[in-house]
gemmi code that builds the backbone of each chain (N, CA, C; Angstrom):
import gemmi

chains = {
    "A": [
        ("UNK", (50.332, 7.979, 17.544), (51.678, 8.383, 18.019), (51.515, 9.739, 18.888)),
        ("UNK", (52.443, 9.692, 19.857), (52.388, 10.964, 20.698), (52.793, 12.161, 19.887)),
        ("UNK", (52.069, 13.267, 20.197), (52.379, 14.395, 19.568), (53.794, 14.925, 19.464)),
        ("UNK", (54.437, 14.803, 20.661), (55.818, 15.313, 20.829), (56.735, 14.461, 19.931)),
        ("UNK", (56.496, 13.086, 19.848), (57.337, 12.375, 19.168), (57.223, 12.553, 17.706)),
        ("UNK", (56.070, 12.927, 17.181), (55.782, 13.420, 15.902), (56.507, 14.526, 15.397)),
        ("UNK", (56.508, 15.533, 16.410), (57.167, 16.814, 16.335), (58.685, 16.622, 16.073)),
        ("UNK", (59.215, 15.851, 17.045), (60.528, 15.488, 17.003), (61.066, 14.836, 15.624)),
        ("UNK", (60.157, 13.852, 15.105), (60.628, 13.247, 14.002), (60.635, 14.241, 12.829)),
        ("UNK", (59.681, 15.140, 12.689), (59.497, 16.140, 11.654), (60.820, 17.018, 11.855)),
        ("UNK", (60.933, 17.489, 12.999), (62.014, 18.347, 13.363), (63.292, 17.891, 12.950)),
        ("UNK", (63.692, 16.702, 13.407), (65.024, 16.112, 13.034), (65.061, 15.736, 11.511)),
        ("UNK", (64.128, 15.284, 10.870), (64.331, 15.124, 9.414), (64.545, 16.432, 8.790)),
        ("UNK", (63.735, 17.384, 9.086), (63.871, 18.608, 8.227), (65.120, 19.451, 8.518)),
        ("UNK", (65.487, 19.340, 9.917), (66.771, 20.146, 10.194), (67.930, 19.473, 9.371)),
        ("UNK", (67.943, 18.131, 9.566), (69.100, 17.480, 8.940), (69.199, 17.765, 7.457)),
        ("UNK", (68.040, 17.621, 6.833), (68.070, 17.979, 5.344), (68.514, 19.441, 5.162)),
        ("UNK", (67.909, 20.395, 5.940), (68.385, 21.746, 5.716), (69.757, 21.896, 5.974)),
        ("UNK", (70.451, 21.386, 6.989), (71.799, 21.526, 7.203), (72.662, 20.896, 6.113)),
        ("UNK", (72.160, 19.767, 5.655), (72.981, 19.124, 4.735), (72.852, 19.894, 3.388)),
        ("UNK", (71.836, 20.454, 2.923), (71.646, 21.167, 1.680), (72.438, 22.490, 1.872)),
        ("UNK", (72.302, 23.249, 2.805), (73.102, 24.422, 3.029), (74.539, 24.127, 2.971)),
        ("UNK", (74.927, 23.041, 3.729), (76.362, 22.836, 3.700), (76.926, 22.410, 2.405)),
        ("UNK", (76.163, 21.730, 1.700), (76.594, 21.337, 0.273), (76.649, 22.562, -0.769)),
        ("UNK", (75.642, 23.386, -0.493), (75.758, 24.561, -1.510), (76.954, 25.524, -1.076)),
        ("UNK", (77.272, 25.688, 0.101), (78.372, 26.610, 0.602), (79.672, 25.878, 0.217)),
        ("UNK", (79.721, 24.621, 0.378), (80.807, 23.872, 0.129), (81.245, 23.977, -1.466)),
        ("UNK", (80.133, 23.963, -2.366), (80.370, 24.014, -3.816), (80.740, 25.486, -4.096)),
        ("UNK", (79.977, 26.444, -3.548), (80.103, 27.810, -3.991), (81.284, 28.525, -3.268)),
        ("UNK", (81.716, 28.067, -2.195), (82.691, 28.886, -1.335), (84.132, 28.399, -1.779)),
        ("UNK", (84.294, 27.326, -2.693), (85.620, 26.712, -3.021), (86.413, 27.811, -3.838)),
        ("UNK", (85.793, 28.424, -4.692), (86.485, 29.497, -5.525), (87.116, 30.562, -4.593)),
        ("UNK", (86.452, 30.973, -3.488), (87.086, 31.990, -2.622), (88.233, 31.507, -2.031)),
        ("UNK", (88.141, 30.266, -1.396), (89.279, 29.726, -0.808), (90.508, 29.634, -1.773)),
        ("UNK", (89.995, 29.168, -3.017), (91.131, 29.032, -3.948), (91.854, 30.270, -4.305)),
        ("UNK", (91.146, 31.392, -4.272), (91.722, 32.706, -4.572), (92.631, 33.195, -3.291)),
        ("UNK", (92.169, 32.857, -2.161), (93.071, 33.083, -0.852), (94.269, 32.407, -0.880)),
        ("UNK", (94.246, 31.060, -1.439), (95.519, 30.215, -1.447), (96.323, 30.285, -2.747)),
        ("UNK", (96.025, 31.461, -3.538), (96.784, 31.592, -4.760), (96.533, 30.486, -5.746)),
        ("UNK", (95.547, 29.690, -5.749), (95.286, 28.768, -6.793), (95.943, 27.222, -6.456)),
        ("UNK", (96.274, 27.089, -5.119), (96.834, 25.975, -4.588), (95.464, 24.827, -4.358)),
        ("UNK", (95.267, 24.144, -5.385), (94.053, 23.197, -5.364), (93.885, 22.257, -4.224)),
        ("UNK", (95.120, 21.589, -4.001), (95.196, 20.614, -2.921), (94.889, 21.213, -1.496)),
        ("UNK", (95.410, 22.310, -1.283), (95.218, 22.908, 0.082), (93.814, 23.373, 0.139)),
        ("UNK", (93.300, 23.944, -0.978), (91.924, 24.300, -0.853), (91.087, 23.170, -0.601)),
        ("UNK", (91.108, 22.268, -1.329), (90.098, 21.112, -1.217), (90.175, 20.536, 0.282)),
        ("UNK", (91.447, 20.344, 0.825), (91.593, 19.931, 2.204), (90.901, 20.857, 3.276)),
        ("UNK", (91.129, 22.229, 3.070), (90.531, 23.162, 3.838), (88.995, 23.104, 3.810)),
        ("UNK", (88.513, 23.080, 2.640), (87.073, 23.066, 2.369), (86.473, 21.943, 2.936)),
        ("UNK", (87.007, 20.708, 2.770), (86.408, 19.496, 3.321), (86.292, 19.537, 4.795)),
        ("UNK", (87.521, 19.981, 5.429), (87.562, 20.085, 6.894), (86.428, 21.059, 7.365)),
        ("UNK", (86.367, 22.227, 6.717), (85.408, 23.208, 7.154), (83.923, 22.567, 7.055)),
        ("UNK", (83.528, 21.857, 6.042), (82.313, 21.325, 5.776), (82.038, 20.226, 6.901)),
        ("UNK", (83.013, 19.443, 7.361), (82.795, 18.549, 8.368), (82.464, 19.301, 9.730)),
        ("UNK", (83.333, 20.269, 10.148), (83.239, 21.028, 11.266), (81.702, 21.772, 11.258)),
        ("UNK", (81.385, 22.202, 10.112), (79.924, 22.843, 10.065), (78.875, 21.782, 10.300)),
        ("UNK", (79.042, 20.694, 9.678), (77.946, 19.501, 9.958), (77.947, 19.264, 11.393)),
        ("UNK", (79.158, 19.055, 12.025), (79.082, 18.646, 13.547), (78.570, 19.771, 14.482)),
        ("UNK", (78.886, 21.041, 14.269), (78.390, 22.024, 14.932), (76.880, 22.201, 14.841)),
        ("UNK", (76.500, 22.137, 13.708), (75.000, 22.543, 13.431), (73.999, 21.373, 13.811)),
        ("UNK", (74.418, 20.035, 13.369), (73.566, 19.047, 13.896), (73.611, 18.884, 15.405)),
        ("UNK", (74.825, 19.145, 16.040), (74.940, 19.245, 17.455), (74.016, 20.131, 18.171)),
        ("UNK", (74.021, 21.285, 17.753), (73.152, 22.361, 18.245), (71.530, 22.088, 17.998)),
        ("UNK", (71.291, 21.551, 16.757), (69.877, 21.239, 16.440), (69.372, 20.200, 17.428)),
        ("UNK", (70.297, 19.147, 17.764), (69.856, 18.086, 18.572), (69.701, 18.615, 20.098)),
        ("UNK", (70.577, 19.574, 20.487), (70.693, 19.975, 21.763), (69.240, 20.708, 22.183)),
        ("UNK", (68.632, 21.414, 21.101), (67.571, 22.164, 21.364), (66.271, 21.238, 21.682)),
        ("UNK", (66.383, 19.882, 21.326), (65.256, 19.005, 21.597), (64.916, 18.919, 23.071)),
        ("UNK", (65.899, 19.131, 24.008), (65.593, 18.804, 25.468), (64.508, 19.730, 25.974)),
        ("UNK", (64.560, 20.963, 25.709), (63.350, 21.714, 26.384), (62.401, 22.139, 25.400)),
        ("UNK", (61.680, 21.141, 24.831), (60.603, 21.278, 23.881), (59.373, 21.287, 24.850)),
        ("UNK", (58.442, 22.255, 24.416), (57.195, 22.230, 25.193), (56.369, 21.052, 25.121)),
        ("UNK", (55.520, 20.758, 25.935), (54.469, 19.697, 25.824), (53.390, 19.938, 24.697)),
        ("UNK", (53.435, 19.192, 23.627), (52.527, 19.549, 22.463), (51.142, 18.811, 22.679)),
        ("UNK", (50.003, 19.761, 22.846), (48.788, 19.062, 23.080), (47.778, 18.929, 21.953)),
        ("UNK", (47.997, 19.828, 20.843), (47.106, 19.759, 19.875), (47.751, 19.836, 18.468)),
        ("UNK", (47.121, 19.701, 17.389), (47.728, 19.772, 16.086), (48.238, 21.212, 15.878)),
        ("UNK", (47.293, 22.124, 16.254), (47.721, 23.440, 15.857), (49.010, 23.912, 16.741)),
        ("UNK", (49.115, 23.418, 17.916), (50.310, 23.760, 18.826), (51.577, 22.942, 18.180)),
        ("UNK", (51.231, 21.816, 17.499), (52.395, 21.143, 16.909), (52.936, 21.728, 15.842)),
        ("UNK", (52.071, 22.554, 14.969), (52.569, 23.274, 13.868), (53.235, 24.421, 14.337)),
        ("UNK", (52.669, 25.122, 15.320), (53.216, 26.376, 15.919), (54.590, 26.123, 16.505)),
        ("UNK", (54.781, 25.002, 17.309), (56.154, 24.855, 17.926), (57.214, 24.330, 16.995)),
        ("UNK", (56.664, 23.611, 16.047), (57.661, 23.125, 14.836), (58.127, 24.415, 14.138)),
        ("UNK", (57.063, 25.354, 13.764), (57.556, 26.496, 13.065), (58.584, 27.321, 13.808)),
        ("UNK", (58.287, 27.436, 15.185), (59.045, 28.372, 16.134), (60.629, 27.746, 15.948)),
        ("UNK", (60.740, 26.611, 16.301), (62.004, 25.834, 16.434), (62.782, 25.876, 15.139)),
        ("UNK", (62.096, 25.448, 13.959), (62.670, 25.507, 12.673), (63.043, 26.848, 12.280)),
        ("UNK", (62.292, 27.968, 12.593), (62.416, 29.223, 12.209), (63.689, 29.712, 12.871)),
        ("UNK", (63.654, 29.512, 14.133), (64.849, 30.093, 14.892), (66.267, 29.294, 14.345)),
        ("UNK", (66.106, 28.034, 14.125), (67.399, 27.414, 13.633), (67.789, 28.059, 12.119)),
        ("UNK", (66.828, 28.314, 11.301), (67.071, 28.847, 10.072), (67.723, 30.211, 10.198)),
        ("UNK", (67.112, 31.010, 11.139), (67.518, 32.408, 11.279), (69.038, 32.435, 11.794)),
        ("UNK", (69.327, 31.363, 12.703), (70.814, 31.242, 13.132), (71.685, 30.970, 12.004)),
        ("UNK", (71.239, 29.995, 11.099), (72.019, 29.649, 9.967), (72.130, 30.900, 9.123)),
        ("UNK", (71.122, 31.638, 8.884), (71.166, 32.627, 7.982), (72.254, 33.749, 8.517)),
        ("UNK", (72.152, 34.040, 9.903), (73.026, 35.065, 10.477), (74.640, 34.568, 10.418)),
        ("UNK", (74.811, 33.277, 10.541), (76.305, 32.768, 10.308), (76.550, 32.807, 8.907)),
        ("UNK", (75.643, 32.572, 8.090), (76.016, 32.708, 6.685), (76.450, 34.058, 6.232)),
        ("UNK", (75.534, 35.142, 6.770), (75.891, 36.597, 6.304), (77.236, 36.977, 6.939)),
        ("UNK", (77.482, 36.545, 8.154), (78.638, 36.771, 8.897), (79.868, 36.096, 8.021)),
        ("UNK", (79.656, 35.047, 7.507), (80.779, 34.494, 6.473), (80.950, 35.227, 5.280)),
        ("UNK", (79.908, 35.718, 4.788), (80.036, 36.525, 3.530), (80.768, 37.827, 3.930)),
        ("UNK", (80.464, 38.354, 4.925), (81.102, 39.679, 5.420), (82.617, 39.324, 5.634)),
        ("UNK", (82.962, 38.171, 6.179), (84.337, 37.846, 6.588), (85.004, 37.696, 5.139)),
        ("UNK", (84.564, 37.042, 4.285), (85.081, 36.827, 2.888), (85.281, 38.130, 2.173)),
        ("UNK", (84.328, 39.078, 2.462), (84.506, 40.387, 1.796), (85.631, 41.336, 2.520)),
        ("UNK", (85.699, 41.184, 3.828), (86.817, 41.952, 4.500), (88.161, 41.369, 4.259)),
        ("UNK", (88.222, 40.101, 4.119), (89.610, 39.407, 3.877), (89.925, 39.825, 2.359)),
        ("UNK", (88.896, 39.851, 1.486), (89.293, 40.174, 0.030), (89.711, 41.660, -0.063)),
        ("UNK", (89.041, 42.451, 0.886), (89.452, 43.884, 0.843), (90.868, 44.052, 1.270)),
        ("UNK", (91.311, 43.265, 2.240), (92.615, 43.341, 2.653), (93.639, 42.751, 1.583)),
        ("UNK", (93.299, 41.879, 0.886), (94.106, 41.353, -0.195), (94.062, 41.848, -1.643)),
        ("UNK", (92.915, 42.537, -1.779), (92.612, 43.014, -3.184), (92.666, 41.971, -4.124)),
        ("UNK", (91.986, 40.873, -3.873), (91.972, 39.740, -4.829), (90.854, 39.295, -5.807)),
        ("UNK", (89.708, 39.904, -5.219), (88.452, 39.324, -5.913), (87.944, 40.279, -7.000)),
        ("UNK", (88.071, 41.580, -6.702), (87.350, 42.523, -7.634), (88.398, 43.195, -8.594)),
        ("UNK", (89.517, 43.480, -8.264), (90.415, 44.224, -9.197), (91.010, 43.361, -9.998)),
    ],
    "B": [
        ("UNK", (32.323, 22.503, 19.723), (33.069, 23.958, 19.932), (34.517, 23.815, 19.858)),
        ("UNK", (35.027, 22.699, 20.806), (36.449, 22.629, 20.946), (37.047, 22.222, 19.604)),
        ("UNK", (36.367, 21.185, 18.742), (37.090, 20.783, 17.526), (37.072, 21.869, 16.565)),
        ("UNK", (35.952, 22.833, 16.529), (35.795, 23.937, 15.603), (37.042, 24.941, 15.794)),
        ("UNK", (37.422, 25.145, 17.136), (38.488, 26.231, 17.311), (39.824, 25.538, 16.691)),
        ("UNK", (40.122, 24.390, 16.981), (41.338, 23.664, 16.572), (41.373, 23.770, 15.175)),
        ("UNK", (40.241, 23.490, 14.414), (40.053, 23.438, 12.997), (40.528, 24.842, 12.307)),
        ("UNK", (40.153, 25.923, 12.829), (40.430, 27.206, 12.248), (41.856, 27.412, 12.290)),
        ("UNK", (42.508, 27.266, 13.500), (43.972, 27.228, 13.810), (44.682, 26.541, 12.651)),
        ("UNK", (44.413, 25.207, 12.471), (45.238, 24.436, 11.600), (44.945, 24.973, 10.064)),
        ("UNK", (43.824, 25.347, 9.737), (43.477, 25.918, 8.331), (44.240, 27.140, 8.320)),
        ("UNK", (44.240, 28.011, 9.279), (45.163, 29.302, 9.140), (46.578, 28.993, 8.831)),
        ("UNK", (47.184, 28.007, 9.659), (48.481, 27.709, 9.378), (48.730, 27.242, 8.200)),
        ("UNK", (47.804, 26.283, 7.581), (48.200, 25.508, 6.364), (47.831, 26.595, 5.181)),
        ("UNK", (47.092, 27.696, 5.357), (47.109, 28.803, 4.541), (48.225, 29.585, 4.442)),
        ("UNK", (48.747, 29.891, 5.656), (49.911, 30.769, 5.711), (51.168, 30.360, 5.192)),
        ("UNK", (51.390, 28.982, 5.621), (52.742, 28.311, 5.098), (53.025, 28.453, 3.593)),
        ("UNK", (52.076, 27.969, 2.840), (52.368, 28.009, 1.251), (52.368, 29.470, 0.680)),
        ("UNK", (51.494, 30.313, 1.180), (51.672, 31.801, 0.899), (53.001, 32.409, 1.068)),
        ("UNK", (53.582, 32.105, 2.415), (54.677, 32.702, 2.771), (55.974, 32.167, 2.063)),
        ("UNK", (56.019, 30.848, 1.938), (57.098, 30.180, 1.292), (57.008, 30.545, -0.199)),
        ("UNK", (55.864, 30.571, -0.801), (55.808, 30.868, -2.188), (56.167, 32.166, -2.482)),
        ("UNK", (55.735, 33.198, -1.687), (56.142, 34.617, -1.820), (57.718, 34.649, -1.779)),
        ("UNK", (58.318, 34.074, -0.729), (59.666, 34.257, -0.676), (60.537, 33.651, -1.984)),
        ("UNK", (59.871, 32.427, -2.384), (60.473, 32.022, -3.496), (60.397, 32.762, -4.708)),
        ("UNK", (59.231, 33.317, -4.844), (59.065, 34.243, -6.068), (60.101, 35.441, -6.023)),
        ("UNK", (59.985, 36.166, -4.903), (60.872, 37.464, -4.675), (62.290, 36.944, -4.992)),
        ("UNK", (62.783, 35.974, -4.331), (64.196, 35.516, -4.512), (64.387, 35.176, -6.066)),
        ("UNK", (63.380, 34.416, -6.608), (63.708, 34.140, -8.055), (63.906, 35.364, -8.922)),
        ("UNK", (62.961, 36.323, -8.773), (63.069, 37.598, -9.537), (64.237, 38.477, -9.284)),
        ("UNK", (64.660, 38.417, -7.947), (65.812, 39.245, -7.472), (67.021, 38.650, -7.982)),
        ("UNK", (67.284, 37.413, -7.807), (68.545, 36.894, -8.172), (68.720, 36.455, -9.573)),
        ("UNK", (67.662, 36.549, -10.405), (67.759, 36.369, -11.795), (68.292, 37.730, -12.308)),
        ("UNK", (67.813, 38.758, -11.820), (68.341, 40.156, -12.202), (69.686, 40.548, -11.823)),
        ("UNK", (70.020, 39.993, -10.591), (71.332, 40.614, -9.898), (72.603, 40.120, -10.437)),
        ("UNK", (72.424, 38.993, -11.245), (73.646, 38.436, -11.946), (74.373, 39.488, -12.792)),
        ("UNK", (73.581, 40.499, -13.249), (74.170, 41.580, -14.069), (75.143, 42.350, -13.223)),
        ("UNK", (74.729, 42.738, -11.888), (75.420, 43.451, -11.056), (76.811, 42.698, -10.722)),
        ("UNK", (76.443, 41.426, -10.426), (77.639, 40.626, -10.142), (78.779, 40.503, -10.940)),
        ("UNK", (78.364, 40.324, -12.297), (79.312, 40.293, -13.496), (79.951, 41.637, -13.539)),
        ("UNK", (79.339, 42.931, -13.189), (79.963, 44.181, -13.228), (81.089, 44.333, -12.033)),
        ("UNK", (80.415, 43.671, -10.838), (81.334, 43.938, -9.665), (82.638, 43.180, -9.803)),
        ("UNK", (82.569, 41.892, -10.358), (83.745, 41.069, -10.558), (84.418, 41.186, -11.766)),
        ("UNK", (84.144, 42.244, -12.489), (84.887, 42.543, -13.791), (84.634, 41.384, -14.879)),
        ("UNK", (83.422, 40.969, -14.851), (83.120, 39.892, -15.910), (83.647, 38.496, -15.619)),
        ("UNK", (84.197, 38.364, -14.518), (84.554, 36.911, -14.290), (83.400, 36.069, -13.807)),
        ("UNK", (82.998, 35.288, -14.855), (81.702, 34.451, -14.870), (81.516, 33.727, -13.392)),
        ("UNK", (82.660, 32.878, -13.082), (82.601, 31.747, -12.027), (82.465, 32.393, -10.653)),
        ("UNK", (83.235, 33.521, -10.325), (83.076, 33.994, -9.073), (81.865, 34.761, -8.853)),
        ("UNK", (81.408, 35.393, -9.988), (80.028, 36.261, -9.974), (78.843, 35.211, -9.586)),
        ("UNK", (78.895, 34.040, -10.338), (77.761, 32.985, -10.154), (77.903, 32.554, -8.697)),
        ("UNK", (79.147, 32.340, -8.192), (79.283, 31.742, -6.858), (78.816, 32.735, -5.783)),
        ("UNK", (79.093, 34.060, -5.953), (78.599, 34.997, -5.072), (77.087, 35.169, -5.109)),
        ("UNK", (76.577, 35.091, -6.307), (75.037, 35.299, -6.468), (74.509, 34.241, -5.846)),
        ("UNK", (74.907, 32.926, -5.880), (74.352, 31.676, -5.330), (74.425, 31.874, -3.782)),
        ("UNK", (75.554, 32.412, -3.312), (75.649, 32.642, -1.718), (74.680, 33.583, -1.371)),
        ("UNK", (74.460, 34.601, -1.920), (73.486, 35.658, -1.524), (72.050, 35.029, -1.557)),
        ("UNK", (71.936, 34.309, -2.599), (70.508, 33.714, -2.782), (70.307, 32.705, -1.487)),
        ("UNK", (71.276, 31.857, -1.152), (71.034, 31.010, 0.019), (70.811, 31.848, 1.234)),
        ("UNK", (71.496, 32.864, 1.386), (71.214, 33.852, 2.652), (69.937, 34.385, 2.569)),
        ("UNK", (69.388, 34.842, 1.465), (68.105, 35.336, 1.327), (67.143, 34.453, 1.682)),
        ("UNK", (67.091, 33.304, 1.211), (66.238, 32.130, 1.560), (66.233, 31.809, 2.964)),
        ("UNK", (67.262, 31.583, 3.617), (67.613, 31.329, 4.946), (66.804, 32.310, 5.787)),
        ("UNK", (67.353, 33.459, 5.563), (66.821, 34.526, 6.482), (65.279, 34.733, 6.401)),
        ("UNK", (64.687, 34.831, 5.080), (63.212, 35.030, 5.026), (62.468, 33.815, 5.353)),
        ("UNK", (62.835, 32.676, 5.100), (61.990, 31.500, 5.433), (62.226, 31.354, 6.993)),
        ("UNK", (63.265, 31.622, 7.495), (63.458, 31.401, 8.904), (62.555, 32.376, 9.726)),
        ("UNK", (62.401, 33.752, 9.055), (61.557, 34.646, 9.767), (60.015, 34.367, 9.652)),
        ("UNK", (59.606, 33.756, 8.523), (58.456, 33.274, 8.201), (57.846, 32.277, 9.204)),
        ("UNK", (58.797, 31.331, 9.289), (58.550, 30.309, 10.295), (58.409, 30.849, 11.729)),
        ("UNK", (59.346, 31.664, 12.045), (59.319, 32.060, 13.450), (58.164, 32.950, 13.856)),
        ("UNK", (57.656, 33.695, 12.923), (56.494, 34.419, 13.183), (55.066, 33.802, 12.979)),
        ("UNK", (55.312, 32.445, 12.800), (54.023, 31.522, 12.287), (52.981, 31.581, 13.440)),
        ("UNK", (53.427, 31.550, 14.787), (52.610, 31.038, 15.826), (51.448, 32.141, 16.040)),
        ("UNK", (50.154, 31.820, 16.089), (49.150, 32.566, 16.227), (48.696, 32.807, 17.636)),
        ("UNK", (48.832, 33.880, 18.298), (48.618, 33.871, 19.777), (47.345, 33.792, 20.146)),
        ("UNK", (46.348, 34.530, 19.573), (44.910, 34.636, 19.897), (44.276, 33.223, 19.408)),
        ("UNK", (43.120, 32.944, 20.177), (42.367, 31.775, 19.659), (41.249, 32.019, 18.722)),
        ("UNK", (41.343, 31.441, 17.490), (40.455, 31.778, 16.442), (39.257, 30.950, 16.484)),
        ("UNK", (38.153, 31.489, 16.623), (36.793, 30.908, 16.775), (35.954, 30.964, 15.658)),
        ("UNK", (36.228, 32.035, 14.641), (35.207, 32.173, 13.514), (36.090, 32.225, 12.269)),
        ("UNK", (35.409, 32.142, 11.142), (36.101, 32.248, 9.896), (36.582, 33.843, 9.733)),
        ("UNK", (35.797, 34.746, 10.323), (36.151, 36.184, 10.156), (37.417, 36.475, 10.837)),
        ("UNK", (37.554, 35.863, 12.130), (38.743, 35.965, 12.803), (40.003, 35.419, 12.273)),
        ("UNK", (39.785, 34.243, 11.537), (40.797, 33.630, 10.922), (41.498, 34.535, 9.706)),
        ("UNK", (40.300, 34.921, 8.895), (40.838, 35.709, 7.850), (41.434, 36.998, 8.159)),
        ("UNK", (40.974, 37.635, 9.305), (41.657, 38.901, 9.706), (43.087, 38.731, 10.117)),
        ("UNK", (43.231, 37.679, 10.945), (44.650, 37.353, 11.462), (45.545, 37.055, 10.430)),
        ("UNK", (45.142, 35.989, 9.467), (45.730, 35.628, 8.371), (46.299, 36.745, 7.448)),
        ("UNK", (45.379, 37.695, 7.195), (45.889, 38.687, 6.201), (46.770, 39.667, 6.929)),
        ("UNK", (46.656, 39.902, 8.167), (47.527, 40.673, 9.076), (48.927, 40.090, 8.952)),
        ("UNK", (48.991, 38.843, 9.065), (50.314, 38.256, 9.170), (50.950, 38.250, 7.668)),
        ("UNK", (50.175, 37.965, 6.680), (50.738, 37.908, 5.482), (51.124, 39.343, 4.842)),
        ("UNK", (50.266, 40.307, 5.286), (50.675, 41.666, 4.902), (51.948, 42.294, 5.610)),
        ("UNK", (52.031, 41.795, 6.839), (53.429, 42.187, 7.634), (54.421, 41.501, 7.008)),
        ("UNK", (54.385, 40.179, 6.603), (55.370, 39.421, 6.045), (55.823, 40.004, 4.743)),
        ("UNK", (54.894, 40.413, 4.037), (55.016, 40.916, 2.558), (55.776, 42.316, 2.708)),
        ("UNK", (55.375, 43.237, 3.724), (56.240, 44.372, 3.770), (57.547, 44.142, 4.341)),
        ("UNK", (57.795, 43.260, 5.202), (59.207, 42.889, 5.636), (59.925, 42.262, 4.314)),
        ("UNK", (59.405, 41.662, 3.494), (60.117, 41.037, 2.317), (60.422, 42.121, 1.463)),
        ("UNK", (59.626, 43.174, 1.379), (59.913, 44.449, 0.415), (61.163, 45.071, 0.961)),
        ("UNK", (61.209, 45.236, 2.347), (62.396, 45.815, 2.865), (63.558, 45.233, 2.739)),
        ("UNK", (63.533, 43.757, 2.807), (64.719, 42.949, 2.553), (65.195, 42.983, 1.029)),
        ("UNK", (64.168, 43.011, 0.195), (64.566, 43.275, -1.252), (65.360, 44.559, -1.558)),
        ("UNK", (64.949, 45.662, -0.821), (65.558, 46.975, -1.014), (66.850, 46.972, -0.363)),
        ("UNK", (67.047, 46.239, 0.830), (68.402, 46.024, 1.455), (69.321, 45.359, 0.397)),
        ("UNK", (68.799, 44.237, -0.245), (69.756, 43.548, -1.047), (70.279, 44.250, -2.199)),
        ("UNK", (69.299, 45.116, -2.804), (69.468, 46.067, -3.894), (70.336, 47.068, -3.575)),
        ("UNK", (70.456, 47.461, -2.273), (71.408, 48.596, -1.821), (72.807, 48.003, -1.851)),
        ("UNK", (72.837, 46.775, -1.297), (74.190, 46.070, -1.326), (74.728, 45.967, -2.613)),
        ("UNK", (73.910, 45.553, -3.596), (74.460, 45.359, -5.057), (74.725, 46.752, -5.550)),
        ("UNK", (74.113, 47.650, -5.456), (74.453, 49.158, -5.908), (75.639, 49.542, -5.346)),
        ("UNK", (75.750, 49.296, -4.035), (76.964, 49.812, -3.385), (78.167, 49.046, -3.791)),
        ("UNK", (78.064, 47.812, -3.977), (79.140, 46.947, -4.611), (79.555, 47.435, -5.809)),
        ("UNK", (78.630, 47.716, -6.707), (79.045, 48.111, -8.096), (79.748, 49.481, -8.024)),
        ("UNK", (79.226, 50.395, -7.252), (79.910, 51.733, -7.053), (81.322, 51.440, -6.544)),
        ("UNK", (81.542, 50.675, -5.452), (82.978, 50.659, -4.941), (83.761, 49.808, -6.007)),
        ("UNK", (83.218, 48.866, -6.665), (84.306, 48.333, -7.675), (84.556, 49.202, -8.819)),
        ("UNK", (83.714, 50.014, -9.123), (83.939, 51.038, -10.106), (85.022, 52.053, -9.667)),
        ("UNK", (84.955, 52.472, -8.484), (85.903, 53.363, -7.875), (87.249, 52.840, -7.900)),
        ("UNK", (87.364, 51.473, -7.456), (88.405, 50.888, -7.275), (89.133, 50.721, -8.626)),
        ("UNK", (88.375, 50.250, -9.660), (89.006, 50.161, -11.033), (89.416, 51.427, -11.638)),
        ("UNK", (88.763, 52.568, -11.241), (89.335, 53.918, -11.730), (90.550, 54.300, -11.032)),
        ("UNK", (90.723, 53.995, -9.782), (91.925, 54.385, -8.957), (93.116, 53.396, -9.596)),
        ("UNK", (92.829, 52.147, -9.854), (93.795, 51.291, -10.493), (94.420, 51.841, -11.646)),
        ("UNK", (93.484, 52.154, -12.544), (93.784, 52.708, -13.951), (94.570, 54.118, -13.746)),
        ("UNK", (94.300, 54.950, -12.839), (94.966, 56.209, -12.502), (96.373, 55.858, -12.149)),
        ("UNK", (96.488, 54.886, -11.229), (97.746, 54.607, -10.712), (98.651, 54.030, -11.733)),
        ("UNK", (98.118, 53.099, -12.596), (98.876, 52.578, -13.663), (99.385, 53.534, -14.603)),
        ("UNK", (98.447, 54.507, -14.905), (98.803, 55.595, -15.942), (100.031, 56.516, -15.245)),
        ("UNK", (99.863, 56.777, -13.967), (100.787, 57.795, -13.375), (102.132, 57.072, -13.310)),
        ("UNK", (101.921, 55.811, -12.826), (103.310, 55.219, -12.543), (104.210, 54.869, -13.837)),
        ("UNK", (103.514, 54.364, -14.787), (104.263, 54.197, -16.060), (103.522, 54.726, -17.317)),
        ("UNK", (103.890, 55.937, -17.717), (102.990, 56.666, -18.797), (103.081, 55.625, -19.917)),
        ("UNK", (104.039, 54.996, -20.277), (104.012, 54.195, -21.479), (104.538, 55.027, -22.836)),
        ("UNK", (104.825, 54.368, -23.784), (105.262, 54.966, -25.043), (104.110, 55.548, -25.842)),
        ("UNK", (102.845, 55.286, -25.537), (101.788, 55.875, -26.392), (101.416, 57.311, -26.048)),
        ("UNK", (101.873, 57.790, -25.017), (101.467, 59.183, -24.499), (102.453, 60.295, -25.216)),
    ],
}
model = gemmi.Model(1)
for chain_id, residues in chains.items():
    chain = gemmi.Chain(chain_id)
    for i, (resn, *xyz) in enumerate(residues, 1):
        res = gemmi.Residue()
        res.name, res.seqid = resn, gemmi.SeqId(i, " ")
        for name, pos in zip(("N", "CA", "C"), xyz):
            atom = gemmi.Atom()
            atom.name, atom.element = name, gemmi.Element(name[0])
            atom.pos, atom.b_iso = gemmi.Position(*pos), 0.0
            res.add_atom(atom)
        chain.add_residue(res)
    model.add_chain(chain)
structure = gemmi.Structure()
structure.add_model(model)
structure.setup_entities()
């Protein structure tokens, strides 16, 4: 098999799994914060939470697939590992940044409403 | 000669990946097993929200550090000998481990800061309550 095709297969499988895992964990653990912001309205919370998860999946898988277009030509096994690491690492770093941004957003919202800590 | 060079590169990558990922996993496990105490203190003993926040921070820690570990994976120079491979590998692992230490202290700083702010807020709240309605017990 062509080295590039192998790289694409590994890349797509691991990014899809990573995005799925992070989305599921945030969906599960973020619910309680939305619940607090909606004063315990369970129905509205679940609706918003599911729509947010769907939007997150669409944006992130879309971005991950967009980056396939300008992949370098992979000539050797060492280069395969290096380019895979580079692409996966960048995607993971972007996910981390958005995740911390969301935590900060929750923090500032909660500061305005004084709902989580006091 | 050609196959030898490729061999060293792949071996170096295969050594670096488990070391970096294992180190991240170990640090995250020991940090977030202990941070649950801070979280409970910050959220006033409310178990559910403390656990959720702890998990969210753990996900962030994993994403940030594993992402960084993969991002710096690429070895620029050509490795032609075992000596060169070991030198490059230990440079990378050492740098990554110092970076992990800095991240650990950053997280700890966040937790201590959260604890201080929560304590201050609680004191203010109590003061206000006492000032606004002194109650019959005074």
